[in-house]
N, CA, C and O atoms as a printed pandas DataFrame, in Angstrom:
     atom_number atom_name residue_name chain_id  residue_number  x_coord  y_coord  z_coord
0              1         N          UNK        A               1    9.908   -1.327   21.011
1              2        CA          UNK        A               1   10.490   -0.288   19.668
2              3         C          UNK        A               1   12.018   -0.781   20.531
3              4         O          UNK        A               1   12.328   -0.413   21.664
4              5         N          UNK        A               2   12.870   -1.761   19.570
5              6        CA          UNK        A               2   14.372   -2.300   20.203
6              7         C          UNK        A               2   14.537   -0.704   20.148
7              8         O          UNK        A               2   14.202    0.341   19.590
8              9         N          UNK        A               3   15.744   -1.656   21.721
9             10        CA          UNK        A               3   16.914   -0.568   22.143
10            11         C          UNK        A               3   17.870   -0.607   21.075
11            12         O          UNK        A               3   17.975   -1.392   20.133
12            13         N          UNK        A               4   18.691    0.606   21.475
13            14        CA          UNK        A               4   19.748    0.625   21.053
14            15         C          UNK        A               4   20.728   -0.341   20.473
15            16         O          UNK        A               4   21.344   -0.201   19.416
16            17         N          UNK        A               5   20.798   -1.508   21.450
17            18        CA          UNK        A               5   21.853   -2.095   21.918
18            19         C          UNK        A               5   21.754   -3.756   20.753
19            20         O          UNK        A               5   22.419   -4.749   20.456
20            21         N          UNK        A               6   20.187   -2.966   20.415
21            22        CA          UNK        A               6   19.785   -4.522   19.679
22            23         C          UNK        A               6   20.203   -4.868   18.770
23            24         O          UNK        A               6   20.716   -5.930   18.419
24            25         N          UNK        A               7   19.753   -2.834   17.739
25            26        CA          UNK        A               7   19.819   -2.569   16.467
26            27         C          UNK        A               7   21.495   -2.169   16.102
27            28         O          UNK        A               7   21.883   -1.729   15.020
28            29         N          UNK        A               8   22.227   -2.410   17.135
29            30        CA          UNK        A               8   23.487   -2.061   16.207
30            31         C          UNK        A               8   23.915   -3.965   16.745
31            32         O          UNK        A               8   25.108   -4.222   16.909
32            33         N          UNK        A               9   23.207   -4.732   16.891
33            34        CA          UNK        A               9   23.979   -6.270   17.148
34            35         C          UNK        A               9   24.695   -5.814   18.385
35            36         O          UNK        A               9   25.830   -5.688   17.925
36            37         N          UNK        A              10   24.768   -5.538   19.446
37            38        CA          UNK        A              10   25.402   -5.422   20.694
38            39         C          UNK        A              10   24.614   -6.118   21.327
39            40         O          UNK        A              10   23.593   -5.441   21.450
40            41         N          UNK        A              11   24.473   -7.170   21.849
41            42        CA          UNK        A              11   23.122   -7.937   23.287
42            43         C          UNK        A              11   23.974   -8.902   23.334
43            44         O          UNK        A              11   24.806   -9.321   22.529
44            45         N          UNK        A              12   23.598   -9.270   24.609
45            46        CA          UNK        A              12   23.665  -10.858   25.287
46            47         C          UNK        A              12   23.125  -12.063   25.278
47            48         O          UNK        A              12   21.970  -11.873   24.898
48            49         N          UNK        A              13   23.198  -12.609   25.372
49            50        CA          UNK        A              13   22.494  -13.908   25.537
50            51         C          UNK        A              13   22.778  -14.351   26.814
51            52         O          UNK        A              13   23.871  -14.393   27.377
52            53         N          UNK        A              14   21.970  -14.592   27.110
53            54        CA          UNK        A              14   21.634  -15.915   29.069
54            55         C          UNK        A              14   21.339  -16.484   29.001
55            56         O          UNK        A              14   20.204  -16.418   28.528
56            57         N          UNK        A              15   21.842  -17.774   29.328
57            58        CA          UNK        A              15   21.707  -19.284   29.566
58            59         C          UNK        A              15   21.397  -19.826   30.950
59            60         O          UNK        A              15   22.145  -19.932   31.923
60            61         N          UNK        A              16   20.251  -20.111   30.823
61            62        CA          UNK        A              16   19.651  -21.021   32.261
62            63         C          UNK        A              16   19.778  -22.013   32.429
63            64         O          UNK        A              16   20.526  -22.378   31.521
64            65         N          UNK        A              17   19.376  -23.450   33.483
65            66        CA          UNK        A              17   19.286  -23.989   33.712
66            67         C          UNK        A              17   17.599  -24.445   33.045
67            68         O          UNK        A              17   16.613  -23.740   32.832
68            69         N          UNK        A              18   17.825  -25.841   32.871
69            70        CA          UNK        A              18   16.375  -26.092   31.421
70            71         C          UNK        A              18   15.030  -25.615   32.481
71            72         O          UNK        A              18   14.891  -25.629   33.704
72            73         N          UNK        A              19   14.250  -25.244   31.465
73            74        CA          UNK        A              19   12.686  -24.691   32.325
74            75         C          UNK        A              19   12.328  -26.210   31.880
75            76         O          UNK        A              19   12.548  -26.705   32.986
76            77         N          UNK        A              20   11.978  -27.215   31.159
77            78        CA          UNK        A              20   11.386  -28.274   31.144
78            79         C          UNK        A              20   12.851  -29.145   30.646
79            80         O          UNK        A              20   13.771  -29.017   29.838
80            81         N          UNK        A              21   12.176  -30.512   32.169
81            82        CA          UNK        A              21   13.698  -31.924   31.514
82            83         C          UNK        A              21   12.186  -32.824   31.130
83            84         O          UNK        A              21   11.004  -32.480   31.152
84            85         N          UNK        A              22   13.009  -34.371   30.713
85            86        CA          UNK        A              22   11.813  -35.103   30.497
86            87         C          UNK        A              22   11.152  -35.273   31.395
87            88         O          UNK        A              22   11.292  -34.803   32.525
88            89         N          UNK        A              23   10.162  -36.128   30.915
89            90        CA          UNK        A              23    8.715  -36.539   32.817
90            91         C          UNK        A              23    9.458  -37.738   33.018
91            92         O          UNK        A              23    9.892  -38.074   31.916
92            93         N          UNK        A              24    9.914  -38.777   34.156
93            94        CA          UNK        A              24    9.696  -39.685   34.438
94            95         C          UNK        A              24    9.406  -40.465   34.737
95            96         O          UNK        A              24    9.358  -40.702   35.944
96            97         N          UNK        A              25    9.084  -41.223   33.931
97            98        CA          UNK        A              25    7.717  -42.382   33.369
98            99         C          UNK        A              25    8.402  -43.420   33.741
99           100         O          UNK        A              25    9.308  -43.669   32.946
100          101         N          UNK        A              26    8.299  -44.574   35.189
101          102        CA          UNK        A              26    8.551  -45.837   35.013
102          103         C          UNK        A              26    8.235  -47.104   34.167
103          104         O          UNK        A              26    8.566  -48.242   34.500
104          105         N          UNK        A              27    7.305  -46.653   32.614
105          106        CA          UNK        A              27    6.351  -47.232   32.117
106          107         C          UNK        A              27    7.395  -46.888   30.699
107          108         O          UNK        A              27    7.844  -47.586   29.790
108          109         N          UNK        A              28    7.438  -46.252   30.860
109          110        CA          UNK        A              28    8.478  -45.770   29.465
110          111         C          UNK        A              28    9.352  -43.948   29.167
111          112         O          UNK        A              28    9.042  -42.949   28.519
112          113         N          UNK        A              29   11.155  -44.554   30.555
113          114        CA          UNK        A              29   11.825  -43.612   31.127
114          115         C          UNK        A              29   11.861  -42.917   29.421
115          116         O          UNK        A              29   11.900  -43.671   28.449
116          117         N          UNK        A              30   11.839  -41.256   29.264
117          118        CA          UNK        A              30   11.743  -40.194   28.640
118          119         C          UNK        A              30   14.278  -40.050   28.856
119          120         O          UNK        A              30   15.317  -40.300   29.467
120          121         N          UNK        A              31   13.610  -39.494   27.792
121          122        CA          UNK        A              31   15.580  -39.018   27.589
122          123         C          UNK        A              31   15.669  -38.251   26.891
123          124         O          UNK        A              31   16.576  -38.447   26.083
124          125         N          UNK        A              32   14.629  -36.541   26.648
125          126        CA          UNK        A              32   14.649  -35.770   25.470
126          127         C          UNK        A              32   12.812  -35.392   25.129
127          128         O          UNK        A              32   11.731  -35.939   24.910
128          129         N          UNK        A              33   13.633  -33.728   25.325
129          130        CA          UNK        A              33   12.791  -32.845   25.113
130          131         C          UNK        A              33   12.811  -31.982   24.235
131          132         O          UNK        A              33   12.658  -30.898   24.797
132          133         N          UNK        A              34   12.948  -31.815   22.826
133          134        CA          UNK        A              34   12.970  -30.419   21.840
134          135         C          UNK        A              34   11.916  -30.422   21.291
135          136         O          UNK        A              34   11.074  -31.296   21.499
136          137         N          UNK        A              35   11.701  -29.101   20.196
137          138        CA          UNK        A              35   11.740  -28.685   19.140
138          139         C          UNK        A              35   10.274  -28.301   19.525
139          140         O          UNK        A              35    9.204  -28.797   19.175
140          141         N          UNK        A              36   10.694  -26.806   20.716
141          142        CA          UNK        A              36    9.054  -26.498   20.736
142          143         C          UNK        A              36    8.912  -25.536   20.385
143          144         O          UNK        A              36    9.506  -24.618   19.821
144          145         N          UNK        A              37    7.812  -25.854   20.861
145          146        CA          UNK        A              37    6.667  -24.735   20.153
146          147         C          UNK        A              37    5.443  -24.179   21.364
147          148         O          UNK        A              37    4.548  -24.774   21.965
148          149         N          UNK        A              38    5.995  -22.525   21.357
149          150        CA          UNK        A              38    5.347  -21.843   22.098
150          151         C          UNK        A              38    3.992  -21.053   22.003
151          152         O          UNK        A              38    4.264  -20.008   21.412
152          153         N          UNK        A              39    2.521  -21.081   22.349
153          154        CA          UNK        A              39    2.438  -19.085   22.126
154          155         C          UNK        A              39    1.624  -19.894   23.784
155          156         O          UNK        A              39    1.286  -20.930   24.356
156          157         N          UNK        A              40    1.757  -17.641   23.863
157          158        CA          UNK        A              40    0.598  -17.134   25.582
158          159         C          UNK        A              40   -0.517  -17.100   24.758
159          160         O          UNK        A              40   -0.409  -16.406   23.748
160          161         N          UNK        A              41   -1.345  -17.563   24.908
161          162        CA          UNK        A              41   -2.842  -17.128   25.132
162          163         C          UNK        A              41   -4.320  -17.810   26.614
163          164         O          UNK        A              41   -4.850  -18.860   26.978
164          165         N          UNK        A              42   -4.328  -16.808   26.832
165          166        CA          UNK        A              42   -5.610  -16.214   27.515
166          167         C          UNK        A              42   -5.297  -17.035   29.096
167          168         O          UNK        A              42   -5.849  -17.817   29.870
168          169         N          UNK        A              43   -3.570  -15.978   28.890
169          170        CA          UNK        A              43   -3.030  -15.638   30.333
170          171         C          UNK        A              43   -2.380  -17.005   29.965
171          172         O          UNK        A              43   -2.232  -17.562   31.052
172          173         N          UNK        A              44   -2.192  -17.338   29.568
173          174        CA          UNK        A              44   -0.771  -18.983   29.848
174          175         C          UNK        A              44   -0.705  -19.152   28.830
175          176         O          UNK        A              44   -1.453  -18.567   28.048
176          177         N          UNK        A              45    0.314  -20.110   28.393
177          178        CA          UNK        A              45    1.952  -20.279   27.793
178          179         C          UNK        A              45    1.556  -22.289   27.517
179          180         O          UNK        A              45    1.920  -23.234   28.218
180          181         N          UNK        A              46    1.094  -22.288   26.822
181          182        CA          UNK        A              46    1.112  -23.033   25.955
182          183         C          UNK        A              46    2.412  -23.626   25.144
183          184         O          UNK        A              46    3.032  -22.899   24.367
184          185         N          UNK        A              47    2.895  -25.399   25.444
185          186        CA          UNK        A              47    4.056  -25.162   24.866
186          187         C          UNK        A              47    3.993  -26.894   24.798
187          188         O          UNK        A              47    4.035  -27.565   25.829
188          189         N          UNK        A              48    3.883  -27.519   23.392
189          190        CA          UNK        A              48    3.698  -28.393   22.287
190          191         C          UNK        A              48    5.421  -28.984   21.879
191          192         O          UNK        A              48    6.013  -28.384   20.982
192          193         N          UNK        A              49    6.156  -30.216   22.627
193          194        CA          UNK        A              49    7.271  -30.411   22.753
194          195         C          UNK        A              49    7.655  -31.735   22.189
195          196         O          UNK        A              49    7.183  -32.593   22.935
196          197         N          UNK        A              50    8.321  -32.292   21.175
197          198        CA          UNK        A              50    8.678  -33.533   21.070
198          199         C          UNK        A              50    9.796  -33.895   21.747
199          200         O          UNK        A              50   10.886  -33.358   21.941
200          201         N          UNK        A              51    8.984  -35.551   22.258
201          202        CA          UNK        A              51    9.518  -35.161   23.617
202          203         C          UNK        A              51   10.499  -37.457   23.096
203          204         O          UNK        A              51   10.087  -38.527   23.544
204          205         N          UNK        A              52   11.197  -37.329   22.527
205          206        CA          UNK        A              52   11.751  -39.265   23.114
206          207         C          UNK        A              52   12.161  -40.109   24.071
207          208         O          UNK        A              52   13.008  -39.817   24.915
208          209         N          UNK        A              53   11.472  -41.397   23.967
209          210        CA          UNK        A              53   11.371  -42.571   24.881
210          211         C          UNK        A              53   12.371  -43.730   24.707
211          212         O          UNK        A              53   13.005  -43.728   23.652
212          213         N          UNK        A              54   12.506  -44.303   25.219
213          214        CA          UNK        A              54   12.671  -45.930   25.295
214          215         C          UNK        A              54   11.845  -46.507   24.458
215          216         O          UNK        A              54   12.086  -46.539   23.251
216          217         N          UNK        A              55   10.864  -46.988   24.944
217          218        CA          UNK        A              55    9.793  -47.324   24.106
218          219         C          UNK        A              55    8.895  -47.035   22.488
219          220         O          UNK        A              55    8.508  -47.675   21.510
220          221         N          UNK        A              56    8.906  -45.652   23.014
221          222        CA          UNK        A              56    8.510  -44.866   21.524
222          223         C          UNK        A              56    9.574  -43.471   21.192
223          224         O          UNK        A              56    9.646  -42.469   21.903
224          225         N          UNK        A              57   10.401  -43.742   19.838
225          226        CA          UNK        A              57   11.600  -42.640   19.508
226          227         C          UNK        A              57   10.826  -41.210   19.324
227          228         O          UNK        A              57   11.496  -40.185   19.450
228          229         N          UNK        A              58    9.533  -41.126   19.052
229          230        CA          UNK        A              58    9.368  -39.560   18.588
230          231         C          UNK        A              58    7.617  -39.222   19.114
231          232         O          UNK        A              58    6.701  -39.978   18.788
232          233         N          UNK        A              59    7.439  -38.168   19.824
233          234        CA          UNK        A              59    5.661  -38.444   20.538
234          235         C          UNK        A              59    5.851  -36.955   20.901
235          236         O          UNK        A              59    6.870  -36.365   21.261
236          237         N          UNK        A              60    4.346  -36.422   20.668
237          238        CA          UNK        A              60    4.150  -34.869   20.974
238          239         C          UNK        A              60    3.309  -35.281   22.715
239          240         O          UNK        A              60    2.566  -36.124   23.218
240          241         N          UNK        A              61    4.072  -34.010   23.082
241          242        CA          UNK        A              61    3.827  -33.245   24.689
242          243         C          UNK        A              61    2.943  -31.918   24.865
243          244         O          UNK        A              61    3.409  -30.843   24.489
244          245         N          UNK        A              62    2.008  -31.976   25.286
245          246        CA          UNK        A              62    1.811  -30.572   25.650
246          247         C          UNK        A              62    1.619  -29.805   27.256
247          248         O          UNK        A              62    1.479  -30.518   28.250
248          249         N          UNK        A              63    1.627  -29.016   27.307
249          250        CA          UNK        A              63    1.378  -28.810   29.210
250          251         C          UNK        A              63    0.967  -27.392   28.513
251          252         O          UNK        A              63    0.761  -26.998   27.365
252          253         N          UNK        A              64    0.955  -26.677   30.214
253          254        CA          UNK        A              64    0.295  -25.699   30.111
254          255         C          UNK        A              64    0.627  -24.676   31.773
255          256         O          UNK        A              64    0.871  -25.141   32.887
256          257         N          UNK        A              65    0.557  -23.780   31.519
257          258        CA          UNK        A              65    0.674  -23.000   32.660
258          259         C          UNK        A              65    0.948  -21.418   32.412
259          260         O          UNK        A              65    1.413  -20.953   31.372
260          261         N          UNK        A              66    0.577  -20.691   33.551
261          262        CA          UNK        A              66    0.769  -19.271   34.072
262          263         C          UNK        A              66    2.271  -18.849   33.645
263          264         O          UNK        A              66    2.545  -18.346   32.555
264          265         N          UNK        A              67    3.240  -19.144   34.714
265          266        CA          UNK        A              67    4.204  -18.523   34.423
266          267         C          UNK        A              67    5.251  -19.560   34.162
267          268         O          UNK        A              67    4.900  -20.739   34.120
268          269         N          UNK        A              68    6.594  -19.208   33.971
269          270        CA          UNK        A              68    7.664  -20.627   33.153
270          271         C          UNK        A              68    7.942  -20.873   34.323
271          272         O          UNK        A              68    8.341  -22.031   34.454
272          273         N          UNK        A              69    7.908  -20.257   35.307
273          274        CA          UNK        A              69    9.008  -21.272   37.016
274          275         C          UNK        A              69    8.175  -22.242   37.269
275          276         O          UNK        A              69    8.487  -23.306   37.804
276          277         N          UNK        A              70    6.709  -21.819   36.775
277          278        CA          UNK        A              70    5.398  -23.562   37.078
278          279         C          UNK        A              70    5.674  -24.617   35.925
279          280         O          UNK        A              70    4.809  -25.472   35.742
280          281         N          UNK        A              71    7.068  -24.624   34.954
281          282        CA          UNK        A              71    6.709  -25.232   33.727
282          283         C          UNK        A              71    7.191  -26.287   33.386
283          284         O          UNK        A              71    7.207  -26.886   32.310
284          285         N          UNK        A              72    7.817  -26.611   34.917
285          286        CA          UNK        A              72    8.463  -28.295   35.259
286          287         C          UNK        A              72    7.938  -28.133   36.078
287          288         O          UNK        A              72    8.666  -27.810   37.017
288          289         N          UNK        A              73    6.390  -28.200   36.432
289          290        CA          UNK        A              73    5.849  -29.229   37.283
290          291         C          UNK        A              73    4.185  -28.706   36.488
291          292         O          UNK        A              73    3.216  -28.345   37.156
292          293         N          UNK        A              74    4.199  -28.758   35.555
293          294        CA          UNK        A              74    2.674  -28.091   35.148
294          295         C          UNK        A              74    2.724  -30.088   34.145
295          296         O          UNK        A              74    3.558  -30.761   33.541
296          297         N          UNK        A              75    1.415  -30.198   34.517
297          298        CA          UNK        A              75    1.246  -32.044   33.898
298          299         C          UNK        A              75    1.419  -31.503   32.456
299          300         O          UNK        A              75    1.313  -30.499   31.752
300          301         N          UNK        A              76    1.792  -32.970   32.473
301          302        CA          UNK        A              76    1.817  -33.341   31.050
302          303         C          UNK        A              76    1.295  -33.925   30.490
303          304         O          UNK        A              76    0.784  -34.900   31.041
304          305         N          UNK        A              77    1.043  -33.689   28.808
305          306        CA          UNK        A              77    0.135  -35.060   28.665
306          307         C          UNK        A              77    1.235  -35.587   27.092
307          308         O          UNK        A              77    2.336  -35.140   26.771
308          309         N          UNK        A              78    0.387  -36.664   26.395
309          310        CA          UNK        A              78    1.263  -37.362   25.936
310          311         C          UNK        A              78   -0.015  -37.298   24.805
311          312         O          UNK        A              78   -1.061  -37.907   25.029
312          313         N          UNK        A              79    0.211  -36.391   23.407
313          314        CA          UNK        A              79   -1.056  -36.356   22.387
314          315         C          UNK        A              79   -1.458  -38.258   22.107
315          316         O          UNK        A              79   -1.143  -39.337   22.610
316          317         N          UNK        A              80   -2.078  -37.886   21.312
317          318        CA          UNK        A              80   -2.314  -39.361   20.898
318          319         C          UNK        A              80   -3.047  -40.004   19.210
319          320         O          UNK        A              80   -3.975  -40.758   18.915
320          321         N          UNK        A              81   -1.697  -38.957   18.190
321          322        CA          UNK        A              81   -2.122  -38.502   17.388
322          323         C          UNK        A              81   -2.637  -39.963   16.596
323          324         O          UNK        A              81   -3.725  -40.166   16.057
324          325         N          UNK        A              82   -1.273  -41.047   16.746
325          326        CA          UNK        A              82   -1.672  -42.554   16.555
326          327         C          UNK        A              82   -0.227  -43.357   17.390
327          328         O          UNK        A              82    0.714  -42.955   18.074
328          329         N          UNK        A              83   -0.627  -44.472   16.957
329          330        CA          UNK        A              83    1.301  -45.271   17.799
330          331         C          UNK        A              83    2.144  -45.327   17.310
331          332         O          UNK        A              83    2.914  -46.266   17.512
332          333         N          UNK        A              84    2.393  -44.428   16.498
333          334        CA          UNK        A              84    3.470  -44.109   15.740
334          335         C          UNK        A              84    4.592  -43.457   16.021
335          336         O          UNK        A              84    4.960  -43.280   17.183
336          337         N          UNK        A              85    5.219  -43.055   15.031
337          338        CA          UNK        A              85    6.014  -41.844   14.744
338          339         C          UNK        A              85    5.369  -40.729   15.073
339          340         O          UNK        A              85    4.279  -40.982   14.560
340          341         N          UNK        A              86    5.297  -40.088   15.367
341          342        CA          UNK        A              86    5.076  -37.848   15.205
342          343         C          UNK        A              86    5.842  -36.939   16.012
343          344         O          UNK        A              86    5.920  -37.208   17.211
344          345         N          UNK        A              87    6.028  -36.609   15.872
345          346        CA          UNK        A              87    6.882  -34.880   15.830
346          347         C          UNK        A              87    7.167  -33.926   15.446
347          348         O          UNK        A              87    6.723  -33.613   14.341
348          349         N          UNK        A              88    8.046  -32.996   16.165
349          350        CA          UNK        A              88    8.206  -31.843   15.690
350          351         C          UNK        A              88    6.521  -30.629   15.229
351          352         O          UNK        A              88    6.286  -30.152   14.119
352          353         N          UNK        A              89    5.492  -30.422   16.769
353          354        CA          UNK        A              89    5.211  -29.450   16.448
354          355         C          UNK        A              89    5.209  -28.311   16.272
355          356         O          UNK        A              89    5.894  -27.802   17.160
356          357         N          UNK        A              90    4.777  -27.496   15.539
357          358        CA          UNK        A              90    4.137  -26.503   14.974
358          359         C          UNK        A              90    2.804  -25.727   15.555
359          360         O          UNK        A              90    1.757  -26.373   15.517
360          361         N          UNK        A              91    2.775  -24.766   15.941
361          362        CA          UNK        A              91    1.153  -24.586   16.092
362          363         C          UNK        A              91    0.933  -23.349   15.873
363          364         O          UNK        A              91    1.927  -22.673   16.139
364          365         N          UNK        A              92   -0.196  -22.588   15.395
365          366        CA          UNK        A              92   -0.121  -21.598   15.042
366          367         C          UNK        A              92   -2.182  -21.091   15.451
367          368         O          UNK        A              92   -2.806  -21.627   16.367
368          369         N          UNK        A              93   -2.701  -20.170   14.641
369          370        CA          UNK        A              93   -4.153  -19.615   15.262
370          371         C          UNK        A              93   -4.159  -19.715   13.466
371          372         O          UNK        A              93   -3.220  -19.342   12.763
372          373         N          UNK        A              94   -5.506  -20.333   12.937
373          374        CA          UNK        A              94   -6.181  -19.557   12.117
374          375         C          UNK        A              94   -6.936  -18.880   11.867
375          376         O          UNK        A              94   -7.832  -19.522   11.320
376          377         N          UNK        A              95   -7.302  -17.340   11.956
377          378        CA          UNK        A              95   -8.302  -16.545   11.906
378          379         C          UNK        A              95   -9.317  -17.180   10.712
379          380         O          UNK        A              95  -10.147  -18.040   11.008
380          381         N          UNK        A              96   -9.194  -16.759    9.572
381          382        CA          UNK        A              96  -10.191  -17.758    8.813
382          383         C          UNK        A              96  -11.173  -18.407    9.101
383          384         O          UNK        A              96  -12.357  -18.085    9.199
384          385         N          UNK        A              97  -10.259  -20.059    9.344
385          386        CA          UNK        A              97  -11.395  -20.629   10.037
386          387         C          UNK        A              97  -11.377  -20.733   12.015
387          388         O          UNK        A              97  -11.660  -21.741   12.661
388          389         N          UNK        A              98  -11.073  -19.739   12.433
389          390        CA          UNK        A              98  -11.486  -19.375   14.350
390          391         C          UNK        A              98  -10.956  -21.331   14.529
391          392         O          UNK        A              98  -11.655  -22.053   15.241
392          393         N          UNK        A              99   -9.931  -21.811   13.929
393          394        CA          UNK        A              99   -9.148  -22.754   14.515
394          395         C          UNK        A              99   -7.604  -22.478   14.818
395          396         O          UNK        A              99   -6.735  -21.690   14.444
396          397         N          UNK        A             100   -7.777  -23.926   16.003
397          398        CA          UNK        A             100   -5.587  -23.527   15.935
398          399         C          UNK        A             100   -5.524  -24.679   15.471
399          400         O          UNK        A             100   -6.397  -25.542   15.566
400          401         N          UNK        A             101   -3.972  -24.809   14.675
401          402        CA          UNK        A             101   -3.944  -25.782   14.221
402          403         C          UNK        A             101   -2.486  -26.149   14.695
403          404         O          UNK        A             101   -1.599  -25.412   15.125
404          405         N          UNK        A             102   -2.508  -27.615   14.472
405          406        CA          UNK        A             102   -0.988  -27.970   15.152
406          407         C          UNK        A             102   -0.699  -28.528   14.127
407          408         O          UNK        A             102   -1.675  -29.194   13.779
408          409         N          UNK        A             103    0.913  -28.731   12.758
409          410        CA          UNK        A             103    1.264  -28.818   12.040
410          411         C          UNK        A             103    2.365  -30.028   12.918
411          412         O          UNK        A             103    2.907  -29.672   13.964
412          413         N          UNK        A             104    2.481  -30.748   12.630
413          414        CA          UNK        A             104    3.499  -31.834   12.443
414          415         C          UNK        A             104    3.947  -33.109   11.811
415          416         O          UNK        A             104    3.045  -33.674   11.192
416          417         N          UNK        A             105    5.452  -33.892   11.803
417          418        CA          UNK        A             105    5.142  -34.676   11.072
418          419         C          UNK        A             105    5.268  -35.847   11.749
419          420         O          UNK        A             105    5.571  -35.888   12.941
420          421         N          UNK        A             106    4.927  -37.394   10.659
421          422        CA          UNK        A             106    4.127  -38.423   10.753
422          423         C          UNK        A             106    4.914  -39.199   10.031
423          424         O          UNK        A             106    5.609  -38.610    9.203
424          425         N          UNK        A             107    5.037  -40.668   10.118
425          426        CA          UNK        A             107    6.096  -41.764    9.549
426          427         C          UNK        A             107    4.963  -42.538    8.711
427          428         O          UNK        A             107    5.239  -43.716    8.937
428          429         N          UNK        A             108    4.061  -42.526    8.034
429          430        CA          UNK        A             108    3.302  -43.317    7.212
430          431         C          UNK        A             108    4.075  -44.188    6.045
431          432         O          UNK        A             108    4.161  -43.852    4.864
432          433         N          UNK        A             109    4.552  -45.240    6.570
433          434        CA          UNK        A             109    5.652  -46.320    5.376
434          435         C          UNK        A             109    4.460  -47.087    4.240
435          436         O          UNK        A             109    4.663  -48.095    3.564
436          437         N          UNK        A             110    3.376  -46.371    4.287
437          438        CA          UNK        A             110    2.560  -46.352    2.961
438          439         C          UNK        A             110    2.859  -45.726    1.566
439          440         O          UNK        A             110    2.687  -46.145    0.421
440          441         N          UNK        A             111    3.360  -44.588    2.068
441          442        CA          UNK        A             111    3.825  -43.365    1.202
442          443         C          UNK        A             111    5.401  -43.612    1.185
443          444         O          UNK        A             111    6.290  -43.840    2.006
444          445         N          UNK        A             112    5.250  -43.421   -0.384
445          446        CA          UNK        A             112    7.348  -42.659   -0.584
446          447         C          UNK        A             112    7.633  -40.566   -0.617
447          448         O          UNK        A             112    6.934  -39.664   -1.078
448          449         N          UNK        A             113    8.622  -40.565   -0.080
449          450        CA          UNK        A             113    8.778  -40.774    1.386
450          451         C          UNK        A             113    7.477  -41.338    2.613
451          452         O          UNK        A             113    6.252  -41.221    2.622
452          453         N          UNK        A             114    8.301  -41.866    3.405
453          454        CA          UNK        A             114    7.648  -42.214    4.233
454          455         C          UNK        A             114    7.479  -40.683    5.378
455          456         O          UNK        A             114    6.382  -40.176    5.610
456          457         N          UNK        A             115    8.383  -40.325    5.780
457          458        CA          UNK        A             115    8.093  -39.010    6.420
458          459         C          UNK        A             115    6.931  -37.728    5.944
459          460         O          UNK        A             115    7.548  -36.739    5.547
460          461         N          UNK        A             116    5.911  -37.609    5.918
461          462        CA          UNK        A             116    4.703  -36.584    5.651
462          463         C          UNK        A             116    4.461  -35.909    6.551
463          464         O          UNK        A             116    4.706  -36.350    7.673
464          465         N          UNK        A             117    3.546  -33.789    6.308
465          466        CA          UNK        A             117    3.257  -33.524    7.445
466          467         C          UNK        A             117    2.189  -33.402    7.583
467          468         O          UNK        A             117    1.391  -33.392    6.646
468          469         N          UNK        A             118    1.866  -33.271    8.852
469          470        CA          UNK        A             118    0.268  -33.107    9.246
470          471         C          UNK        A             118    0.147  -32.916    9.875
471          472         O          UNK        A             118    1.014  -32.697   10.721
472          473         N          UNK        A             119   -1.572  -32.789   10.093
473          474        CA          UNK        A             119   -2.144  -31.453   10.713
474          475         C          UNK        A             119   -3.549  -32.034   11.396
475          476         O          UNK        A             119   -4.373  -32.690   10.759
476          477         N          UNK        A             120   -3.692  -31.650   12.915
477          478        CA          UNK        A             120   -4.934  -31.038   13.942
478          479         C          UNK        A             120   -4.853  -30.057   13.579
479          480         O          UNK        A             120   -4.037  -29.258   13.118
480          481         N          UNK        A             121   -6.456  -30.234   13.992
481          482        CA          UNK        A             121   -7.124  -28.544   15.151
482          483         C          UNK        A             121   -7.836  -28.704   15.933
483          484         O          UNK        A             121   -8.417  -29.705   16.354
484          485         N          UNK        A             122   -7.838  -27.656   16.196
485          486        CA          UNK        A             122   -8.996  -27.758   17.586
486          487         C          UNK        A             122   -9.700  -25.779   17.836
487          488         O          UNK        A             122   -9.478  -24.649   17.400
488          489         N          UNK        A             123  -10.540  -26.445   18.750
489          490        CA          UNK        A             123  -11.465  -24.386   18.468
490          491         C          UNK        A             123  -11.078  -23.999   20.092
491          492         O          UNK        A             123  -11.205  -22.863   20.547
492          493         N          UNK        A             124  -10.632  -25.054   20.793
493          494        CA          UNK        A             124   -9.694  -25.301   21.834
494          495         C          UNK        A             124   -8.512  -25.548   22.644
495          496         O          UNK        A             124   -8.390  -26.664   23.150
496          497         N          UNK        A             125   -7.464  -24.496   22.870
497          498        CA          UNK        A             125   -6.148  -24.976   22.412
498          499         C          UNK        A             125   -5.634  -25.516   23.850
499          500         O          UNK        A             125   -4.680  -26.293   23.881
500          501         N          UNK        A             126   -6.188  -25.153   24.880
501          502        CA          UNK        A             126   -6.319  -25.540   26.510
502          503         C          UNK        A             126   -6.242  -27.935   26.228
503          504         O          UNK        A             126   -5.473  -28.588   26.932
504          505         N          UNK        A             127   -6.682  -28.269   25.717
505          506        CA          UNK        A             127   -7.692  -29.019   25.781
506          507         C          UNK        A             127   -6.591  -30.211   24.763
507          508         O          UNK        A             127   -6.696  -30.468   23.563
508          509         N          UNK        A             128   -5.571  -30.759   25.776
509          510        CA          UNK        A             128   -4.628  -32.149   24.901
510          511         C          UNK        A             128   -6.188  -33.069   24.228
511          512         O          UNK        A             128   -6.859  -32.458   23.396
512          513         N          UNK        A             129   -6.446  -33.884   24.473
513          514        CA          UNK        A             129   -7.456  -34.470   23.910
514          515         C          UNK        A             129   -7.788  -33.889   22.276
515          516         O          UNK        A             129   -8.722  -34.364   21.630
C-alpha cells in the first residue's frame, strides 16, 4: 500500500553516487552505461545495459549480483548477438512459452529503416551465453 505522501504527490528523490560505471577495458575503453533494464529473480538482480565504447558504438552488457552494493564489482558479460550495433535492452518473462525475452534494437543496413527491433530468448536468465 502506498503511503499518504506518495498519493498526495509529496515525496522526495534521493540521489546517490553511480551504482554501475563503465568497465575499464584497455582493448576497447568504455565511456557510458545507459538504458538499464533490471529483474530480481531467484535472489539475484539481473541487469542489462547499453554500453558505449571507443571501437563499438552500441553493445549490451549483462551483470548479476545479490545486492546493489555489489553491482560495481559484479562480473560483466558483453552479449554477442552480432558484430554491429545493438542496444536499448528490455527484458521480461513470457509465461506462455516459459522463456525470458530480451528485446533490443539492431542496425540492419539491408532494411529500410536500418534501425530494427530484434529479440532473443532463453530459459535461463542468468546465462549470458
